C-alpha positions in Angstrom: -28.3 -175.3 -1.9 -31.3 -176.7 -0.2 -32.4 -175.5 3.3 -30.6 -178.3 5.1 -27.4 -177.3 3.4 -28.0 -173.6 4.3 -28.5 -174.6 7.9 -25.3 -176.6 8.0 -23.4 -173.6 6.4 -25.0 -171.2 8.9 -24.0 -173.4 11.8 -20.5 -173.7 10.4 -20.3 -169.9 10.1 -21.6 -169.4 13.7 -19.1 -172.0 14.9 -16.3 -170.1 13.2 -17.5 -166.8 14.6 -17.8 -168.2 18.2 -14.4 -170.0 18.0 -12.4 -167.2 16.4 -14.4 -164.3 17.9 -14.8 -162.7 14.4 -17.4 -160.2 13.6 -20.6 -162.2 12.8 -21.6 -160.2 9.8 -18.1 -160.4 8.3 -18.2 -164.1 8.9 -21.5 -164.5 7.0 -20.2 -162.3 4.2 -17.1 -164.3 3.9 -18.9 -167.7 3.9 -21.9 -166.7 1.7 -20.4 -164.2 -0.6 -23.1 -162.8 -2.9 -25.8 -165.2 -1.8 -29.2 -163.7 -1.9 -31.3 -166.7 -0.8 -34.3 -165.4 1.2 -34.1 -168.2 3.9 -30.4 -167.5 4.5 -30.8 -163.7 4.5 -33.7 -163.9 7.0 -31.7 -166.1 9.4 -28.5 -164.0 8.9 -30.1 -160.7 9.5 -31.9 -162.0 12.5 -28.8 -163.5 14.1 -26.7 -160.4 13.4 -29.3 -158.3 15.1 -30.4 -160.6 18.0 -27.6 -163.1 18.8 -26.8 -161.7 22.3 -30.5 -161.6 23.2 -30.9 -165.2 21.9 -28.0 -166.4 24.0 -29.7 -165.0 27.1 -33.0 -166.5 26.2 -31.5 -169.9 25.5 -29.6 -169.7 28.8 -32.9 -169.6 30.7 -33.8 -173.0 29.2 -30.6 -174.7 30.1 -30.9 -176.9 33.2 -27.8 -176.7 35.6 -25.7 -175.3 32.7 -24.7 -172.0 31.2 -24.6 -171.3 27.5 -20.9 -170.4 27.6 -20.1 -173.9 28.9 -21.7 -175.6 25.9 -19.3 -176.6 23.0 -19.1 -174.0 20.3 -20.8 -176.4 17.8 -23.8 -176.9 20.2 -24.0 -173.1 20.7 -24.1 -172.6 17.0 -26.8 -175.3 16.5 -28.9 -173.8 19.2 -28.5 -170.2 17.8 -29.4 -171.2 14.3 -32.5 -173.2 15.5 -33.6 -170.4 17.8 -33.3 -167.8 15.0 -35.6 -170.1 12.9 -38.1 -170.2 15.8 -38.1 -166.5 16.3 -38.5 -165.6 12.6 -41.3 -168.1 12.2 -39.7 -169.4 9.0 -40.5 -173.0 9.8 -42.6 -175.0 12.2 -41.2 -176.3 15.5 -41.0 -180.0 14.4 -38.9 -179.2 11.3 -36.6 -177.0 13.2 -36.0 -179.5 16.0 -35.5 -182.4 13.5 -33.0 -180.4 11.5 -31.1 -179.3 14.7 -30.9 -183.0 15.8 -29.8 -184.1 12.4 -27.0 -181.5 12.4 -26.0 -182.4 16.0 -25.8 -186.1 15.2 -23.5 -185.3 12.3 -21.2 -182.6 13.8 -21.5 -182.7 17.6 -20.7 -185.2 20.4 -22.4 -188.5 20.4 -25.1 -187.6 23.0 -25.4 -183.8 22.3 -28.4 -184.2 20.1 -30.4 -185.4 23.1 -29.6 -182.3 25.1 -30.3 -180.1 22.1 -33.6 -181.8 21.6 -34.6 -181.2 25.2 -33.6 -177.5 25.1 -35.4 -176.8 21.8 -38.5 -178.7 22.9 -38.7 -176.4 25.9 -38.5 -173.2 23.8 
């Protein structure tokens, strides 16, 4: 898998976790059984450890909105992108471009604009 494919799979796993309220680590283990990719493991470990902190931090950048009111797919996209920001694994432009690309493919028609604005303010 390339990094874009990993991002999509991470977002899918986060979506599943948020929707079904499964344990995040168990969701990752189920969807990435035996995968030892460094990019994936960095993001996975960071999200398992810091997801709740990230939700609070993202919430401070939402204008007239709360994180919990966003669709699960938008929450997942923002969490994955925020984890990349925090780990320093990529530069800001790549992270935002990838998040917009995923949002255009999997989210509502105009969600990518909102995601772009939130990530640009981080």
